[in-house]
VODODREN-781114 format. One line per 10 residues: number of its first residue (from 0); their letters; for each residue x, y, z of C-alpha. Coordinates in Angstrom, 2 decimals. Each point is the difference from the previous one (the first is absolute). Example, Ala and Ser with C-alpha at 12.3 -4.5 7.8 and 13.67 -1.06 7.14 Angstrom:
2
0	as	12.30,-4.50,7.80 | 1.37,3.44,-0.66
END
This chain:
506
0	mrctlgvdig	5.04,-66.83,-39.43 | 1.44,1.29,3.36 | 1.76,2.82,0.24 | 0.83,3.37,1.69 | 0.04,3.57,-1.11 | 3.18,2.32,0.88 | -0.43,3.84,-0.81 | 2.86,2.31,0.96 | 0.00,3.67,-0.61 | 3.44,1.49,-0.93
10	tssskgvlvg	1.76,3.21,-0.90 | -0.32,-0.17,-3.37 | -2.25,-2.33,-0.63 | -2.97,-2.40,1.67 | 0.81,-3.89,-0.62 | -2.05,-2.83,0.43 | -0.03,-3.55,-0.49 | -2.40,-3.32,0.31 | 2.14,-3.16,1.69 | -1.22,-3.38,-0.21
20	adggilasat	0.24,-2.39,3.05 | 3.35,-1.01,-1.30 | 1.86,3.61,-0.26 | -0.56,0.24,-3.53 | -0.77,3.07,-1.62 | -4.00,-0.11,-1.76 | 0.16,3.49,-1.22 | 1.33,3.34,0.92 | -0.48,3.42,-1.08 | 1.46,3.54,0.78
30	rahdvdrpht	-1.02,3.79,-0.12 | 2.77,2.49,-0.06 | -0.72,3.55,1.32 | 1.54,2.94,1.54 | 0.75,1.43,3.18 | 0.10,3.86,0.31 | 2.56,2.44,0.96 | -1.56,2.90,0.39 | 3.38,1.85,1.48 | 3.11,-1.19,0.39
40	gwvemdatiw	0.03,-2.28,2.87 | -3.32,-1.14,0.09 | -1.48,-3.63,-1.51 | -3.61,-0.31,0.30 | -2.61,-2.08,-1.68 | -4.00,0.11,-0.55 | -1.37,-2.96,2.13 | -2.95,-0.57,-2.08 | 2.69,-1.38,-3.15 | 0.53,-3.13,2.96
50	wdefvaiace	-3.46,-0.90,0.20 | -0.19,0.45,-3.87 | 2.72,-1.97,-1.00 | -0.94,-2.80,2.36 | -3.59,-0.26,-1.76 | 1.57,0.04,-3.46 | 2.65,-2.43,1.02 | -2.25,-1.99,1.50 | -2.44,-0.53,-2.45 | 2.45,-0.83,-2.93
60	vlagvpdaev	1.86,-2.82,1.65 | -3.84,-1.62,1.11 | -0.69,0.67,-3.69 | 3.30,-1.78,-1.43 | -0.84,-2.96,2.40 | -3.76,-0.80,0.06 | 0.49,-3.36,2.02 | 1.91,1.85,2.58 | -1.67,-0.23,3.83 | 1.64,2.28,1.78
70	vgvgvsgmgp	0.39,-0.96,3.57 | 1.58,3.19,1.70 | 1.33,3.16,-0.77 | 3.46,1.50,0.69 | 1.14,4.07,0.10 | 3.22,1.83,0.23 | 0.80,3.68,-0.94 | 2.98,2.35,-0.06 | 0.55,1.52,3.60 | 0.48,1.01,2.42
80	cilladerde	-3.06,2.50,-1.23 | -1.83,2.58,1.15 | -3.93,0.04,-1.13 | -2.53,1.70,2.38 | -3.47,-0.38,-0.27 | -3.13,1.47,1.31 | -2.85,-1.54,1.66 | -1.45,-0.87,-3.21 | 2.89,-1.54,-1.07 | 1.03,2.84,-2.67
90	pvrpailygv	3.94,1.18,0.01 | -0.18,2.81,1.36 | 3.82,0.87,-2.41 | 1.70,-2.17,-2.25 | 2.05,-2.48,1.84 | 3.39,0.59,1.30 | 2.54,-2.51,-1.46 | 2.95,-1.72,1.48 | 3.54,1.33,1.24 | 0.17,1.23,-3.34
100	dtrstaqier	-2.08,3.01,0.46 | 2.07,2.37,2.50 | -2.53,2.77,1.10 | 0.15,-0.57,3.41 | 3.09,1.21,0.73 | -1.05,2.56,2.87 | -2.39,-2.39,1.72 | 2.60,-2.69,0.22 | 2.54,2.68,1.86 | -2.80,1.51,1.99
110	ltrelgvdei	-1.53,-3.58,1.40 | 3.80,-0.95,0.33 | 0.57,3.08,2.55 | -3.37,-0.83,1.42 | 0.09,-3.57,0.83 | 3.96,-0.32,0.25 | 1.79,-2.54,-2.24 | 1.10,-2.30,2.20 | -4.36,-0.67,1.21 | -0.51,0.02,-3.67
120	trvggstlts	2.03,-2.81,-0.72 | -0.90,-2.07,3.22 | -3.75,-0.03,-1.05 | 0.28,-0.48,-3.76 | 3.41,-1.26,-0.35 | 0.90,2.47,-2.73 | 1.14,3.87,0.07 | -2.60,2.38,-2.09 | 1.06,0.28,-3.49 | -2.28,0.36,-3.43
130	qaggpkivwi	-0.60,-3.63,0.03 | -2.07,0.94,2.98 | -3.66,0.43,-0.15 | -0.69,1.87,3.40 | 1.40,3.66,-1.16 | -2.12,-0.72,-3.00 | -2.94,0.65,1.99 | 1.33,2.56,1.63 | 0.80,1.92,-2.92 | -3.37,-0.44,-1.44
140	adeepgarer	-1.21,1.50,3.01 | 2.21,2.80,0.18 | -0.25,0.77,-3.74 | -3.46,-1.04,-0.98 | -1.63,0.05,2.84 | -3.91,-0.23,-1.85 | 1.04,-3.24,-1.30 | 1.51,-1.13,3.59 | -3.39,0.81,2.07 | -1.89,-1.75,-2.79
150	arrlympasw	1.84,-3.13,0.56 | -0.95,-2.87,1.99 | 2.00,-3.05,-1.11 | 3.26,-1.34,-1.63 | 1.06,-1.79,-2.83 | 2.36,-1.59,-1.98 | -0.52,-1.56,-3.18 | -0.37,-3.63,1.35 | -2.03,0.64,2.60 | -1.98,2.75,-2.11
160	lvrrltgayv	-0.87,-3.02,-2.38 | -0.97,-2.42,3.07 | -2.78,2.96,0.88 | -1.12,0.33,-3.72 | -0.65,-4.12,-0.15 | -1.00,-0.60,3.69 | -0.80,2.89,1.62 | 2.42,-0.83,2.75 | 2.50,2.81,1.48 | 3.17,-1.73,0.97
170	ldhqsasqvs	3.54,0.52,-0.55 | 2.95,-2.49,0.61 | 2.76,0.26,2.40 | 2.36,-0.05,-2.66 | -1.44,3.77,-1.58 | -1.14,1.05,3.46 | 4.01,-0.26,1.31 | 0.57,2.78,-2.72 | -2.42,2.44,1.18 | 2.57,1.21,2.05
180	plydidgecw	-0.12,0.83,2.66 | -3.61,-1.04,0.90 | 0.75,-3.74,0.22 | 1.88,-1.70,3.00 | 2.33,-2.51,-1.51 | 0.50,-2.16,2.76 | -4.01,0.09,1.15 | -0.77,-0.52,-3.38 | -3.16,2.78,0.12 | -0.65,3.38,-0.26
190	hdpwwaryad	1.92,2.07,2.53 | -3.02,1.82,1.39 | 1.52,3.32,1.40 | 1.33,0.99,-3.02 | -2.61,-0.99,-2.42 | -2.16,2.47,2.45 | 2.42,2.21,-1.01 | 0.19,0.34,-3.56 | -2.13,-2.11,-1.13 | -3.15,0.68,2.51
200	aidqpalqwa	-3.26,0.26,-2.42 | 1.20,-3.26,-2.20 | -1.39,-2.96,0.91 | 2.46,-2.71,0.93 | -0.08,-3.05,-2.79 | -0.21,-3.65,1.75 | 3.33,-1.25,-0.16 | 0.72,-3.45,-1.84 | 2.67,-1.94,-1.42 | 0.65,-0.39,-3.84
210	geiagevtve	-1.17,-3.36,-0.46 | -3.01,0.18,2.21 | -3.60,0.16,-1.64 | -1.54,3.26,0.48 | -3.25,-0.64,-1.51 | -2.41,-1.07,-2.94 | -0.34,1.74,-3.49 | -3.41,1.53,0.59 | -3.15,-0.25,-2.88 | 1.29,3.66,-1.14
220	aaaltgipag	3.45,-0.80,-0.44 | -1.29,-3.58,-1.69 | -1.53,2.08,-2.49 | 2.52,2.02,-1.29 | 2.57,-2.22,0.14 | -1.29,-3.36,-0.75 | 1.52,-1.87,3.02 | -2.31,-1.83,1.75 | -1.92,1.48,3.02 | 1.18,-2.03,3.27
230	tpvitgtida	3.59,-0.20,-1.20 | 2.70,0.52,2.48 | 2.43,2.61,-0.30 | 3.25,0.49,1.76 | 1.14,3.40,1.81 | 2.56,0.24,-1.78 | 3.25,2.20,0.53 | 2.62,2.30,-2.47 | 1.49,-1.80,-2.72 | 3.53,0.07,0.81
240	wteavsvgah	-1.00,-2.22,2.89 | -2.59,-2.10,-1.88 | 2.64,-0.05,-3.06 | 2.13,-1.82,3.24 | -2.52,-2.52,0.26 | -0.25,-0.96,-4.05 | 3.81,-0.91,-0.22 | -0.45,-1.76,3.72 | 2.89,2.72,1.19 | -2.18,0.75,3.58
250	evgdlmlmyg	1.68,-2.70,1.69 | 2.57,0.85,3.07 | 3.40,1.22,-1.58 | -1.48,0.63,-3.11 | 0.39,3.43,-2.16 | -1.61,0.62,-3.30 | 1.06,2.96,-2.58 | -2.99,1.16,-1.65 | 1.11,1.37,-3.73 | -2.84,2.29,-0.61
260	ttmfmvftng	-0.62,3.62,-0.58 | 1.86,0.44,3.32 | 2.26,-2.32,1.68 | -1.68,-1.68,2.94 | 2.04,-2.33,2.27 | -1.57,-2.18,3.08 | 2.05,-1.82,2.64 | -2.23,-2.24,2.36 | 0.99,-0.73,3.64 | -1.72,-1.81,2.55
270	setlrtpsmw	-1.74,1.56,3.04 | 3.20,2.23,0.63 | -0.84,3.81,-1.39 | 3.58,1.15,-1.50 | -0.01,3.66,0.51 | 2.47,2.28,-1.75 | -0.65,3.76,-1.49 | 1.06,-0.75,-3.55 | -2.73,-1.95,-0.61 | -3.71,-1.27,0.51
280	ttagafagtr	-1.02,-2.57,2.69 | -3.44,-1.51,-0.80 | -2.23,-2.98,1.36 | 0.39,-2.38,-2.09 | -3.18,-1.55,-2.47 | -0.31,-2.80,2.35 | -0.40,-0.61,3.69 | 3.77,-0.04,2.00 | 1.70,1.29,-2.66 | 1.71,3.63,-0.07
290	nlagglstsg	1.34,1.61,-3.20 | 3.16,2.48,-0.75 | -0.56,1.45,-3.57 | 1.30,2.50,-2.41 | -0.91,1.67,-3.15 | 2.03,1.88,-2.62 | -2.35,2.89,-1.09 | 0.64,-1.11,-4.10 | 1.09,-3.05,-1.59 | -2.30,-0.75,-3.16
300	altawlkglt	-0.95,3.67,-0.10 | 3.57,0.94,-0.23 | 0.47,-2.13,-2.97 | -3.28,1.27,-1.32 | 1.14,3.42,-0.05 | 3.02,-0.86,-2.02 | -1.75,-2.05,-2.58 | -2.67,3.35,0.04 | 3.63,2.57,-0.85 | 1.79,-2.77,-2.21
310	gadypellad	-3.37,-1.07,-2.38 | 1.64,-3.87,-0.03 | -2.12,-2.71,1.15 | 1.38,-2.41,3.01 | 1.60,-2.44,-2.14 | 2.19,2.31,-1.90 | 0.64,1.78,3.42 | 1.24,-3.39,1.92 | 1.81,-1.26,-2.94 | 2.66,3.88,-0.22
320	aaasgagahg	0.19,-0.23,3.96 | 1.26,-3.87,-0.24 | 2.33,0.95,-2.08 | 1.07,3.25,1.62 | 0.84,-2.76,3.07 | 0.50,0.38,3.59 | 0.79,3.71,1.26 | -1.31,1.57,-3.44 | 3.46,1.38,-0.94 | -0.05,1.76,3.25
330	llvlpyfage	-3.62,1.65,0.61 | -1.48,0.11,2.98 | -3.61,1.04,1.23 | -1.99,0.37,2.82 | -3.36,-0.99,-0.98 | -1.84,2.21,2.61 | -1.99,1.92,-2.89 | -3.32,-0.40,2.43 | 1.65,1.08,3.26 | 1.17,-3.15,1.83
340	rtpiqdpdar	-1.54,-2.54,2.72 | 2.18,-2.15,1.49 | 3.28,0.14,1.38 | 0.25,3.28,-0.57 | -3.40,1.31,1.08 | 0.04,3.05,-2.04 | -2.94,1.53,-2.30 | 2.35,2.65,-1.16 | 2.54,-2.17,-1.24 | 0.13,0.15,-3.93
350	gviagltleh	1.98,-1.78,-2.84 | 3.20,0.44,-0.66 | 1.95,-0.83,-3.42 | 3.88,-0.40,0.81 | 3.10,-0.33,-2.40 | -2.21,1.03,-3.18 | 1.83,0.75,-2.97 | -0.58,0.69,-3.88 | 1.43,-3.91,-0.59 | -3.07,-1.62,2.07
360	trgdlyraal	-2.65,-1.50,-1.75 | -3.59,-0.84,1.20 | 1.01,-3.70,0.41 | 2.36,1.55,2.72 | -2.04,2.11,1.38 | -2.51,-3.30,0.00 | 2.18,-1.78,1.43 | 0.65,2.35,2.86 | -3.38,0.57,1.17 | -0.46,-3.61,0.34
370	eatalgvrhn	3.20,-0.20,2.08 | -1.56,3.08,1.87 | -3.30,-2.31,1.06 | 2.27,-2.79,0.97 | 2.93,2.02,2.00 | -3.61,1.64,1.76 | -0.72,-3.93,0.78 | 3.30,-0.87,1.78 | 0.02,3.74,2.01 | -3.16,-1.60,1.09
380	vetmraagad	0.66,-3.52,0.61 | 3.23,1.34,2.16 | -1.95,2.07,2.02 | -2.33,-2.85,0.83 | 2.88,-2.40,1.25 | 1.30,2.62,2.13 | -3.71,-0.21,1.46 | -0.10,-3.53,0.81 | -1.31,-1.31,-2.94 | 1.26,-3.62,-0.61
390	irrivavggg	-0.39,-0.32,-3.51 | 0.11,-3.67,-1.28 | -1.84,0.12,-3.40 | -0.93,2.41,-2.37 | -2.72,-0.33,-2.63 | -0.76,2.48,-3.02 | -3.48,0.60,-1.29 | -1.64,2.81,-2.18 | 0.05,1.31,-3.79 | 3.48,0.61,0.19
400	tqgrlwlqiv	1.09,-3.38,0.43 | -0.90,-0.30,-3.55 | 3.25,1.07,-1.07 | 3.14,-2.10,0.56 | 2.45,2.87,0.13 | -1.55,2.07,2.71 | -0.36,-3.35,2.51 | 3.97,-0.58,-1.03 | 0.84,3.81,1.00 | -1.68,-0.17,3.52
410	sdvtglvqev	1.77,-3.54,0.95 | 2.94,1.23,-1.48 | -0.34,3.46,2.00 | -1.15,-1.49,3.41 | 2.23,-3.65,-0.63 | -3.13,-1.34,0.67 | -2.01,-3.54,-1.42 | -3.46,1.25,-1.21 | -2.39,-2.77,-0.05 | -3.05,0.10,-2.98
420	pattigasyg	-2.64,-1.54,0.15 | -2.49,-0.92,-2.70 | -2.78,2.08,0.16 | 0.97,3.68,0.48 | -3.01,1.53,-0.91 | -0.29,1.96,3.49 | -2.00,0.62,2.68 | -3.36,-0.86,-1.88 | 1.42,-3.85,0.61 | 0.91,0.44,3.12
430	aaflaatata	-3.49,0.94,0.97 | -1.59,-2.62,-2.31 | 1.97,-2.37,2.46 | -1.12,1.56,3.02 | -3.71,-0.45,-0.61 | 0.77,-3.89,-1.05 | 1.72,-0.36,3.77 | -2.77,2.19,1.38 | -2.75,-2.42,-1.76 | 1.56,-3.38,-0.01
440	apdevpaitd	-0.80,-3.08,1.75 | 2.20,-0.39,2.84 | 1.61,-2.89,-2.05 | 0.10,1.72,-3.31 | 1.77,3.05,1.55 | 2.17,0.50,-3.44 | 4.29,0.85,0.28 | 1.34,2.73,-1.84 | 2.98,-1.79,-0.84 | -2.31,-2.72,-1.69
450	wnpiserisp	-1.84,2.79,-1.84 | 2.89,2.21,-0.79 | 3.44,-1.58,0.06 | 3.40,1.43,-0.81 | 1.30,-0.11,-3.20 | 3.10,1.76,-0.36 | 3.00,1.24,2.55 | 2.07,2.92,-0.76 | 3.38,-0.23,1.31 | 2.32,3.41,0.31
460	degvrplyda	2.88,-0.17,-2.14 | 3.15,0.02,1.93 | 2.02,1.77,-2.70 | -1.61,3.34,0.33 | -0.24,0.29,3.77 | 3.19,2.19,0.41 | -1.52,2.73,-2.54 | -3.53,-0.20,1.69 | 1.26,0.09,3.54 | 2.19,3.19,-1.01
470	lfdryvrlye	-3.22,1.80,-1.52 | -2.31,-0.64,2.62 | 2.70,1.84,2.20 | -0.13,2.42,-2.91 | -3.78,0.23,0.43 | -0.29,0.54,3.52 | 2.87,2.74,0.30 | -1.95,1.44,-3.43 | -3.51,0.76,1.98 | 1.90,1.09,2.74
480	etrsvvhela	2.12,2.33,-1.85 | -2.45,1.67,-2.14 | -3.00,0.27,2.38 | 0.13,3.32,1.09 | -0.08,1.19,-3.48 | -2.86,-2.57,-0.93 | -2.15,1.09,2.96 | 0.10,4.05,-1.20 | -0.82,-1.45,-3.31 | -2.84,-1.75,1.16
490	avqrgatmtt	-1.22,2.91,2.01 | -0.07,2.02,-3.24 | -2.48,-2.43,-1.93 | -2.33,0.32,3.17 | -0.36,3.75,-0.64 | -0.53,-0.80,-3.42 | -2.36,-1.96,0.18 | -1.95,1.35,2.95 | -0.51,3.71,-1.14 | -3.75,0.00,0.58
500	ptpeas	-1.99,-1.27,2.45 | -1.43,-3.91,0.15 | -4.04,0.28,-0.25 | -1.49,-2.41,3.07 | -1.37,-2.77,-1.34 | -3.93,0.43,-0.80
END
């Protein structure tokens, strides 16, 4: 039975699917893991987990389908992450994760002074924020010089898997464009002058597009995974972009909303580069496209936090939130419990619960948290449109789409119709699709609309629109009016957790 394997390394778990030629899922497997948060604002992970979980997932799904004929392997992963390895491909320290890791504030300020905000935006498309990979490389040089001196290669989760599977040292253009300011977005290449200045001893990975074949499974990798030696492996990309592929939300004018541990949004444009300081401008997953992207630092992470605090399960909380009703009886939450990425780009933002009384219930609080993420989505959408994004279609994907209430609240708050595909398993499915297209005969290339058709459309309830318009105005004002106090509290938190020096990684 011809099939492709797709594996995605996510923030809270790794997921893999074995997919038949018709798009049907033959087997799936998941491995949960935790990230490390050694200090406030730090989020990192031991990269050996990525390969170990890939091997375990591959073995499990292949064991479940004995007649599987794997013709291609797709990979994706969270990002942009910064994993530096030495000449033997041994990590010099744990991988620093994407924009939820806010340790490089000082380096962002320094690079912005040295290079100039206009020049950074011209070359890379975006201003430097906690999402940018370049300042994190500089942070390692500043704070852990021994680790930086040993570093010779740069990886992200997908490219780390490609290296272990094939021996190829590559990175896709989309991921590379988030190693700002080291990538030239219009030239679609590394920006050599700034690479030499800030990453001089690190070899530049070869650049490819996400769906291109990076190499073939080696004999050594085959022995560990059960995947036949010689099987093609695609280059892959960051999970949000692979997830957009999984639901067909990668055409010009499409906006993907990814409901996960964090909320991520990707708008696809043509070859024109849209630039705005509030969002992330990146190369697309495919040649000839550009993206405008944004992300909330918490969404599923916030609901999971409330679940842990209350001891209730999700069905109970969702039922309570539905009973609470629109507006949560006058509660308003800012969802900045891990700082915030777009559009405010404020790592020192913090969560705020406004309007709380003794009469409020856990259902009100859970409802307000769901509405907070929806208000964050609206803030991003309005910022994208102001930058010139012509959003014509919205597709929802991710684990959060399993809860209809959350989807409905997002549509009600934003006024957007959301399309929900039949399969919302996520980036691993998109990786399997990319592998299938890369290895198919010219007359047998699959279409994602055949693999994964739209099954439902969520339309906004116009009756609650005035309420949510007023709530959105309060949402924006609440951040502005509490920002100075919250920043003082963030400084106190940093002082409480940074009382001892951080030992350099060995």
